[in-house]
TIPA-678143 format. One record per residue (C-alpha): residue number from 1; residue in one letter; chain; y, x, z. Coordinates in Angstrom, 2 decimals, padded with zeros to 5 digits. Each point is the difference from the previous one (the first is absolute). Layout:
% residues N
guti pos:NUM code:A unit:A c2:Y c1:X c3:Z
...
END
This chain:
% residues 263
guti pos:1 code:M unit:A c2:013.24 c1:-009.25 c3:001.32
guti pos:2 code:K unit:A c2:-000.81 c1:-003.71 c3:-000.43
guti pos:3 code:T unit:A c2:000.80 c1:-000.05 c3:-003.72
guti pos:4 code:L unit:A c2:-002.01 c1:003.14 c3:-000.58
guti pos:5 code:L unit:A c2:-002.96 c1:-001.31 c3:001.98
guti pos:6 code:F unit:A c2:-000.41 c1:-003.17 c3:-002.02
guti pos:7 code:A unit:A c2:000.64 c1:001.81 c3:-003.28
guti pos:8 code:L unit:A c2:-002.78 c1:002.42 c3:000.90
guti pos:9 code:V unit:A c2:-002.44 c1:-002.74 c3:000.97
guti pos:10 code:F unit:A c2:000.37 c1:-002.02 c3:-003.14
guti pos:11 code:G unit:A c2:000.62 c1:002.99 c3:-002.26
guti pos:12 code:C unit:A c2:-003.31 c1:001.58 c3:000.94
guti pos:13 code:L unit:A c2:-001.80 c1:-003.30 c3:-000.42
guti pos:14 code:A unit:A c2:001.60 c1:-000.61 c3:-003.40
guti pos:15 code:Q unit:A c2:-002.31 c1:002.68 c3:-001.37
guti pos:16 code:S unit:A c2:-003.32 c1:-001.20 c3:-001.42
guti pos:17 code:L unit:A c2:-002.03 c1:000.69 c3:003.14
guti pos:18 code:L unit:A c2:-003.24 c1:-001.90 c3:-000.38
guti pos:19 code:A unit:A c2:-002.56 c1:-000.42 c3:002.75
guti pos:20 code:Q unit:A c2:-002.50 c1:002.27 c3:-001.77
guti pos:21 code:E unit:A c2:002.60 c1:002.75 c3:-000.36
guti pos:22 code:Y unit:A c2:000.10 c1:000.84 c3:003.70
guti pos:23 code:K unit:A c2:-002.96 c1:000.84 c3:002.19
guti pos:24 code:D unit:A c2:000.29 c1:001.58 c3:003.42
guti pos:25 code:F unit:A c2:-001.59 c1:003.40 c3:000.49
guti pos:26 code:G unit:A c2:000.53 c1:003.17 c3:002.03
guti pos:27 code:R unit:A c2:-002.35 c1:-000.66 c3:002.91
guti pos:28 code:D unit:A c2:-002.31 c1:002.86 c3:-000.98
guti pos:29 code:R unit:A c2:002.81 c1:002.50 c3:000.49
guti pos:30 code:L unit:A c2:000.84 c1:-001.50 c3:003.38
guti pos:31 code:N unit:A c2:-003.61 c1:000.08 c3:001.15
guti pos:32 code:S unit:A c2:-000.45 c1:003.65 c3:-000.97
guti pos:33 code:S unit:A c2:003.38 c1:001.29 c3:001.19
guti pos:34 code:P unit:A c2:000.02 c1:002.64 c3:002.74
guti pos:35 code:R unit:A c2:003.43 c1:-001.20 c3:001.13
guti pos:36 code:H unit:A c2:000.64 c1:-002.48 c3:002.78
guti pos:37 code:G unit:A c2:001.11 c1:-003.42 c3:-001.24
guti pos:38 code:E unit:A c2:000.50 c1:-003.04 c3:002.17
guti pos:39 code:W unit:A c2:001.62 c1:-003.40 c3:000.30
guti pos:40 code:V unit:A c2:002.83 c1:-000.23 c3:002.53
guti pos:41 code:D unit:A c2:001.99 c1:-002.87 c3:001.50
guti pos:42 code:I unit:A c2:003.79 c1:000.29 c3:-000.16
guti pos:43 code:K unit:A c2:002.02 c1:-002.29 c3:002.24
guti pos:44 code:S unit:A c2:003.16 c1:-001.54 c3:-001.46
guti pos:45 code:G unit:A c2:001.47 c1:-002.64 c3:002.29
guti pos:46 code:D unit:A c2:-002.59 c1:-002.73 c3:000.38
guti pos:47 code:R unit:A c2:-001.86 c1:001.18 c3:-003.09
guti pos:48 code:T unit:A c2:-002.82 c1:002.51 c3:-000.36
guti pos:49 code:I unit:A c2:-000.07 c1:001.92 c3:-003.29
guti pos:50 code:K unit:A c2:-003.23 c1:001.55 c3:-001.17
guti pos:51 code:A unit:A c2:000.25 c1:003.40 c3:-001.69
guti pos:52 code:F unit:A c2:-002.48 c1:002.52 c3:-001.35
guti pos:53 code:I unit:A c2:000.66 c1:003.64 c3:000.82
guti pos:54 code:V unit:A c2:-001.67 c1:003.25 c3:-001.07
guti pos:55 code:Y unit:A c2:000.70 c1:003.37 c3:001.63
guti pos:56 code:P unit:A c2:-000.11 c1:003.34 c3:-001.80
guti pos:57 code:E unit:A c2:-002.15 c1:002.85 c3:001.20
guti pos:58 code:R unit:A c2:002.57 c1:002.59 c3:001.05
guti pos:59 code:K unit:A c2:000.80 c1:001.88 c3:003.21
guti pos:60 code:D unit:A c2:003.74 c1:-000.70 c3:-000.02
guti pos:61 code:K unit:A c2:002.00 c1:-003.23 c3:-000.04
guti pos:62 code:A unit:A c2:000.41 c1:-001.80 c3:-003.31
guti pos:63 code:P unit:A c2:002.48 c1:-002.22 c3:-001.86
guti pos:64 code:A unit:A c2:-000.79 c1:-003.72 c3:-000.17
guti pos:65 code:V unit:A c2:000.07 c1:-002.06 c3:-003.21
guti pos:66 code:L unit:A c2:000.28 c1:-003.79 c3:-000.04
guti pos:67 code:V unit:A c2:-002.26 c1:-001.40 c3:-002.73
guti pos:68 code:I unit:A c2:001.00 c1:-003.37 c3:-001.49
guti pos:69 code:Q unit:A c2:-002.75 c1:-002.00 c3:-001.67
guti pos:70 code:E unit:A c2:-000.19 c1:-001.68 c3:-003.39
guti pos:71 code:I unit:A c2:-000.05 c1:-003.79 c3:-000.22
guti pos:72 code:F unit:A c2:-003.77 c1:-000.09 c3:000.57
guti pos:73 code:G unit:A c2:000.19 c1:000.82 c3:003.70
guti pos:74 code:L unit:A c2:-001.13 c1:002.93 c3:002.10
guti pos:75 code:T unit:A c2:-003.03 c1:000.66 c3:-002.17
guti pos:76 code:D unit:A c2:-002.67 c1:002.66 c3:000.27
guti pos:77 code:W unit:A c2:001.75 c1:001.82 c3:-002.85
guti pos:78 code:L unit:A c2:003.30 c1:000.03 c3:001.90
guti pos:79 code:R unit:A c2:-001.80 c1:001.28 c3:003.10
guti pos:80 code:S unit:A c2:-001.70 c1:002.69 c3:-002.10
guti pos:81 code:M unit:A c2:003.46 c1:001.01 c3:-001.20
guti pos:82 code:C unit:A c2:000.97 c1:000.46 c3:003.65
guti pos:83 code:D unit:A c2:-003.01 c1:002.28 c3:000.40
guti pos:84 code:E unit:A c2:001.02 c1:001.98 c3:-003.08
guti pos:85 code:L unit:A c2:003.49 c1:000.42 c3:001.40
guti pos:86 code:A unit:A c2:-001.43 c1:001.21 c3:003.31
guti pos:87 code:E unit:A c2:-002.15 c1:002.44 c3:-001.95
guti pos:88 code:N unit:A c2:003.31 c1:001.45 c3:-001.19
guti pos:89 code:G unit:A c2:001.35 c1:000.58 c3:003.48
guti pos:90 code:V unit:A c2:001.92 c1:-003.12 c3:001.04
guti pos:91 code:I unit:A c2:-000.62 c1:-002.90 c3:002.37
guti pos:92 code:A unit:A c2:-000.34 c1:-003.06 c3:-002.24
guti pos:93 code:I unit:A c2:000.60 c1:-003.44 c3:001.49
guti pos:94 code:A unit:A c2:-000.20 c1:-003.27 c3:-001.92
guti pos:95 code:P unit:A c2:001.14 c1:-003.25 c3:001.65
guti pos:96 code:D unit:A c2:-001.74 c1:-003.23 c3:-000.99
guti pos:97 code:F unit:A c2:002.49 c1:-002.57 c3:-001.25
guti pos:98 code:L unit:A c2:-002.71 c1:-002.58 c3:-000.73
guti pos:99 code:N unit:A c2:-001.85 c1:-000.17 c3:003.34
guti pos:100 code:G unit:A c2:-003.33 c1:001.22 c3:-001.31
guti pos:101 code:Q unit:A c2:000.05 c1:-001.92 c3:-003.27
guti pos:102 code:K unit:A c2:-001.09 c1:001.84 c3:-003.15
guti pos:103 code:F unit:A c2:-000.11 c1:-001.34 c3:-003.56
guti pos:104 code:E unit:A c2:-001.72 c1:000.83 c3:-003.25
guti pos:105 code:D unit:A c2:002.01 c1:-002.52 c3:-002.02
guti pos:106 code:A unit:A c2:003.72 c1:-000.25 c3:-000.66
guti pos:107 code:D unit:A c2:000.18 c1:-003.73 c3:000.78
guti pos:108 code:G unit:A c2:-001.23 c1:000.44 c3:003.54
guti pos:109 code:A unit:A c2:002.18 c1:003.07 c3:000.51
guti pos:110 code:R unit:A c2:003.05 c1:-001.84 c3:-001.31
guti pos:111 code:K unit:A c2:-000.40 c1:-002.90 c3:002.40
guti pos:112 code:A unit:A c2:-000.45 c1:002.27 c3:003.00
guti pos:113 code:I unit:A c2:002.74 c1:002.50 c3:-000.77
guti pos:114 code:S unit:A c2:002.52 c1:-002.71 c3:-000.85
guti pos:115 code:A unit:A c2:-000.18 c1:-001.13 c3:003.62
guti pos:116 code:V unit:A c2:001.16 c1:003.40 c3:001.29
guti pos:117 code:T unit:A c2:003.75 c1:-000.14 c3:000.62
guti pos:118 code:E unit:A c2:002.51 c1:002.84 c3:-000.25
guti pos:119 code:E unit:A c2:000.45 c1:-000.12 c3:003.77
guti pos:120 code:Q unit:A c2:-003.75 c1:000.43 c3:000.51
guti pos:121 code:V unit:A c2:-000.12 c1:002.96 c3:-002.38
guti pos:122 code:K unit:A c2:002.77 c1:001.82 c3:001.85
guti pos:123 code:T unit:A c2:-001.43 c1:-000.89 c3:003.41
guti pos:124 code:V unit:A c2:-003.43 c1:001.36 c3:-000.92
guti pos:125 code:L unit:A c2:001.39 c1:003.21 c3:-001.49
guti pos:126 code:D unit:A c2:002.39 c1:000.61 c3:002.89
guti pos:127 code:A unit:A c2:-002.75 c1:-000.50 c3:002.57
guti pos:128 code:T unit:A c2:-002.39 c1:002.25 c3:-001.90
guti pos:129 code:A unit:A c2:002.66 c1:002.69 c3:-000.42
guti pos:130 code:D unit:A c2:000.76 c1:-000.04 c3:003.72
guti pos:131 code:Y unit:A c2:-003.71 c1:000.18 c3:000.83
guti pos:132 code:A unit:A c2:-000.57 c1:002.90 c3:-002.41
guti pos:133 code:L unit:A c2:002.83 c1:002.08 c3:001.43
guti pos:134 code:K unit:A c2:-001.45 c1:-000.40 c3:003.50
guti pos:135 code:I unit:A c2:-003.48 c1:001.22 c3:-000.96
guti pos:136 code:P unit:A c2:-000.58 c1:003.20 c3:002.04
guti pos:137 code:A unit:A c2:-001.34 c1:001.78 c3:-003.10
guti pos:138 code:C unit:A c2:003.14 c1:-000.85 c3:-002.03
guti pos:139 code:N unit:A c2:002.65 c1:002.71 c3:-000.38
guti pos:140 code:G unit:A c2:002.87 c1:-002.49 c3:-000.26
guti pos:141 code:T unit:A c2:000.14 c1:-000.10 c3:-003.80
guti pos:142 code:L unit:A c2:-000.41 c1:-003.39 c3:-001.67
guti pos:143 code:A unit:A c2:-000.37 c1:-000.89 c3:-003.69
guti pos:144 code:V unit:A c2:-001.02 c1:-003.13 c3:-001.93
guti pos:145 code:C unit:A c2:-002.05 c1:-000.71 c3:-003.11
guti pos:146 code:G unit:A c2:-001.06 c1:-003.15 c3:-001.79
guti pos:147 code:F unit:A c2:-001.85 c1:-001.29 c3:-003.04
guti pos:148 code:C unit:A c2:001.09 c1:-002.77 c3:-002.42
guti pos:149 code:R unit:A c2:001.80 c1:-002.54 c3:002.19
guti pos:150 code:G unit:A c2:-000.34 c1:002.51 c3:002.80
guti pos:151 code:G unit:A c2:001.71 c1:002.62 c3:-002.15
guti pos:152 code:G unit:A c2:003.05 c1:-002.21 c3:-000.28
guti pos:153 code:L unit:A c2:-000.08 c1:-000.72 c3:003.71
guti pos:154 code:A unit:A c2:-000.15 c1:003.74 c3:000.71
guti pos:155 code:L unit:A c2:003.25 c1:000.42 c3:-001.92
guti pos:156 code:A unit:A c2:001.56 c1:-002.98 c3:001.77
guti pos:157 code:Y unit:A c2:-001.07 c1:001.34 c3:003.39
guti pos:158 code:A unit:A c2:001.55 c1:003.38 c3:-000.75
guti pos:159 code:N unit:A c2:003.29 c1:-001.88 c3:-000.05
guti pos:160 code:E unit:A c2:-000.82 c1:-001.55 c3:003.39
guti pos:161 code:N unit:A c2:-001.34 c1:002.89 c3:002.08
guti pos:162 code:P unit:A c2:002.13 c1:003.17 c3:000.26
guti pos:163 code:K unit:A c2:-002.82 c1:001.81 c3:001.83
guti pos:164 code:L unit:A c2:-002.05 c1:000.36 c3:-003.18
guti pos:165 code:K unit:A c2:-000.24 c1:003.50 c3:-001.45
guti pos:166 code:A unit:A c2:-001.46 c1:-001.05 c3:-003.37
guti pos:167 code:A unit:A c2:-001.00 c1:-003.09 c3:-001.98
guti pos:168 code:Y unit:A c2:-002.75 c1:-000.02 c3:-002.64
guti pos:169 code:S unit:A c2:-000.05 c1:-003.03 c3:-002.29
guti pos:170 code:F unit:A c2:-002.98 c1:-000.58 c3:-002.27
guti pos:171 code:Y unit:A c2:000.84 c1:-002.36 c3:-002.88
guti pos:172 code:G unit:A c2:002.28 c1:-002.13 c3:002.16
guti pos:173 code:A unit:A c2:003.15 c1:-001.67 c3:-001.29
guti pos:174 code:A unit:A c2:003.06 c1:002.18 c3:000.66
guti pos:175 code:P unit:A c2:003.28 c1:-001.12 c3:001.64
guti pos:176 code:D unit:A c2:002.42 c1:-001.87 c3:-002.24
guti pos:177 code:S unit:A c2:003.25 c1:-000.04 c3:002.00
guti pos:178 code:A unit:A c2:002.17 c1:002.45 c3:001.92
guti pos:179 code:D unit:A c2:-000.58 c1:-001.69 c3:003.36
guti pos:180 code:K unit:A c2:-003.75 c1:000.66 c3:-000.34
guti pos:181 code:V unit:A c2:000.49 c1:003.78 c3:-000.14
guti pos:182 code:K unit:A c2:003.12 c1:000.65 c3:002.07
guti pos:183 code:N unit:A c2:-001.87 c1:000.60 c3:003.27
guti pos:184 code:I unit:A c2:-002.84 c1:002.13 c3:-001.40
guti pos:185 code:A unit:A c2:-000.03 c1:003.24 c3:001.96
guti pos:186 code:C unit:A c2:-003.12 c1:001.67 c3:-001.46
guti pos:187 code:P unit:A c2:-001.16 c1:001.18 c3:-003.42
guti pos:188 code:V unit:A c2:-001.83 c1:-002.62 c3:-002.06
guti pos:189 code:Y unit:A c2:-002.84 c1:000.89 c3:-002.35
guti pos:190 code:G unit:A c2:-001.29 c1:-002.41 c3:-002.63
guti pos:191 code:F unit:A c2:-003.41 c1:-000.02 c3:-001.71
guti pos:192 code:Y unit:A c2:-000.23 c1:-002.23 c3:-003.08
guti pos:193 code:G unit:A c2:-002.43 c1:-000.73 c3:-002.84
guti pos:194 code:E unit:A c2:001.18 c1:000.31 c3:-003.60
guti pos:195 code:N unit:A c2:-001.49 c1:-003.37 c3:-000.94
guti pos:196 code:D unit:A c2:001.80 c1:-001.99 c3:002.69
guti pos:197 code:E unit:A c2:003.26 c1:-001.07 c3:-001.58
guti pos:198 code:R unit:A c2:000.65 c1:-002.83 c3:002.46
guti pos:199 code:V unit:A c2:000.38 c1:002.49 c3:002.84
guti pos:200 code:N unit:A c2:001.33 c1:002.88 c3:-002.09
guti pos:201 code:A unit:A c2:002.90 c1:-002.15 c3:-001.17
guti pos:202 code:T unit:A c2:001.42 c1:000.27 c3:003.53
guti pos:203 code:I unit:A c2:000.07 c1:003.82 c3:000.08
guti pos:204 code:T unit:A c2:003.15 c1:000.76 c3:-001.98
guti pos:205 code:K unit:A c2:002.20 c1:-002.31 c3:002.06
guti pos:206 code:A unit:A c2:-001.39 c1:001.46 c3:003.21
guti pos:207 code:E unit:A c2:000.69 c1:003.53 c3:-001.23
guti pos:208 code:E unit:A c2:003.62 c1:-000.94 c3:-000.66
guti pos:209 code:L unit:A c2:000.40 c1:-001.66 c3:003.39
guti pos:210 code:M unit:A c2:-001.60 c1:002.85 c3:001.90
guti pos:211 code:K unit:A c2:002.04 c1:002.63 c3:-001.80
guti pos:212 code:A unit:A c2:003.24 c1:-001.89 c3:000.63
guti pos:213 code:A unit:A c2:-000.89 c1:-000.25 c3:003.70
guti pos:214 code:G unit:A c2:-000.89 c1:003.70 c3:000.23
guti pos:215 code:K unit:A c2:-003.67 c1:-000.71 c3:000.70
guti pos:216 code:T unit:A c2:-003.13 c1:001.80 c3:-001.19
guti pos:217 code:Y unit:A c2:-002.26 c1:-002.02 c3:-002.31
guti pos:218 code:E unit:A c2:-002.66 c1:001.76 c3:-002.05
guti pos:219 code:P unit:A c2:-002.07 c1:-002.34 c3:-002.18
guti pos:220 code:V unit:A c2:-002.90 c1:001.34 c3:-002.08
guti pos:221 code:I unit:A c2:-001.75 c1:-002.04 c3:-002.69
guti pos:222 code:Y unit:A c2:-003.64 c1:000.92 c3:-000.63
guti pos:223 code:K unit:A c2:-001.10 c1:-000.04 c3:-003.63
guti pos:224 code:G unit:A c2:-002.52 c1:-002.64 c3:-001.04
guti pos:225 code:A unit:A c2:-000.25 c1:-001.56 c3:003.44
guti pos:226 code:G unit:A c2:000.30 c1:-003.68 c3:000.78
guti pos:227 code:H unit:A c2:001.10 c1:-001.90 c3:003.07
guti pos:228 code:G unit:A c2:-002.19 c1:000.72 c3:003.02
guti pos:229 code:F unit:A c2:-001.26 c1:003.33 c3:-001.29
guti pos:230 code:M unit:A c2:-000.59 c1:001.40 c3:003.50
guti pos:231 code:R unit:A c2:-002.66 c1:-002.67 c3:000.48
guti pos:232 code:S unit:A c2:-001.36 c1:-000.41 c3:-003.54
guti pos:233 code:G unit:A c2:-000.09 c1:003.79 c3:-000.38
guti pos:234 code:E unit:A c2:-002.10 c1:000.49 c3:003.12
guti pos:235 code:P unit:A c2:-003.39 c1:001.37 c3:-001.18
guti pos:236 code:S unit:A c2:-001.97 c1:-002.33 c3:002.29
guti pos:237 code:N unit:A c2:001.80 c1:-003.07 c3:-001.37
guti pos:238 code:P unit:A c2:-002.47 c1:-002.12 c3:-002.00
guti pos:239 code:N unit:A c2:002.89 c1:-000.76 c3:-002.37
guti pos:240 code:F unit:A c2:000.96 c1:003.69 c3:-000.44
guti pos:241 code:R unit:A c2:002.33 c1:000.77 c3:-002.93
guti pos:242 code:E unit:A c2:000.09 c1:003.54 c3:-001.37
guti pos:243 code:A unit:A c2:003.75 c1:000.16 c3:-000.71
guti pos:244 code:D unit:A c2:000.72 c1:-001.29 c3:003.48
guti pos:245 code:G unit:A c2:-002.37 c1:002.60 c3:001.42
guti pos:246 code:R unit:A c2:002.03 c1:002.79 c3:-001.59
guti pos:247 code:A unit:A c2:003.21 c1:-001.54 c3:001.32
guti pos:248 code:R unit:A c2:-001.48 c1:-000.34 c3:003.47
guti pos:249 code:D unit:A c2:-000.94 c1:003.68 c3:000.02
guti pos:250 code:E unit:A c2:003.48 c1:001.03 c3:-001.12
guti pos:251 code:A unit:A c2:001.66 c1:-002.32 c3:002.50
guti pos:252 code:W unit:A c2:-002.15 c1:001.33 c3:002.85
guti pos:253 code:A unit:A c2:000.82 c1:003.60 c3:-000.92
guti pos:254 code:R unit:A c2:003.70 c1:-000.83 c3:000.22
guti pos:255 code:W unit:A c2:-000.40 c1:-002.07 c3:003.16
guti pos:256 code:K unit:A c2:-001.93 c1:002.74 c3:001.80
guti pos:257 code:M unit:A c2:002.83 c1:002.40 c3:-000.72
guti pos:258 code:L unit:A c2:002.57 c1:-002.47 c3:001.31
guti pos:259 code:L unit:A c2:-002.02 c1:-000.72 c3:003.14
guti pos:260 code:K unit:A c2:-000.03 c1:003.70 c3:000.80
guti pos:261 code:Q unit:A c2:003.81 c1:-000.05 c3:-000.08
guti pos:262 code:L unit:A c2:000.20 c1:-002.49 c3:002.87
guti pos:263 code:P unit:A c2:001.45 c1:001.67 c3:003.09
END
């Protein structure tokens, strides 16, 4: 997981992410949402992990989905994604790896995320997973999703936690060796932009590895989309891109169907 973590950190930052290319947004959705969202404290040894959680409006118990952030921190956009997931019937919980820090520039994000070790990543995800499964409204089903760096970490965590029932990776680097897929016990679904060759170059190898290991890996590449299309295709994004908007719609249609398949 260590090799993958650092490859993801520097791979994502190798893209031409300029300060003016990323602006946080999503607060309007959060402020107008009818669903209950809150910050919670998760104890892990001597450490307290902050996490944002949104509950769906449903009368029965629901699956829980771990949401892994991009390099920019637990932004308003990422929290609005949790709300959108809850709108589709699941408990969405996003742990904060950066202790409240958020960034609108790649340089600041790089410095902060580079200080997060592989041990810390696993500790945070394990603690959040345990917390999610103990939520009274949870039905005992756990899945994971992630975006950019978080998409790669979602795949890596699928190899670490046998309790997961599904993993959804959005434009995250895919596994590149047999030991990174051998313990995966759940189906893995990939969402990729056509104009994202750095990440897409990892897909074929992962397909071979997953097939050889008897695992389920279903990558889909969305035409005309670039890296980060779930964010840049969000209509309220001030940097909205039309091709990414189409890809986001198509990806959400697929994701909603997959979420409904969770036990």
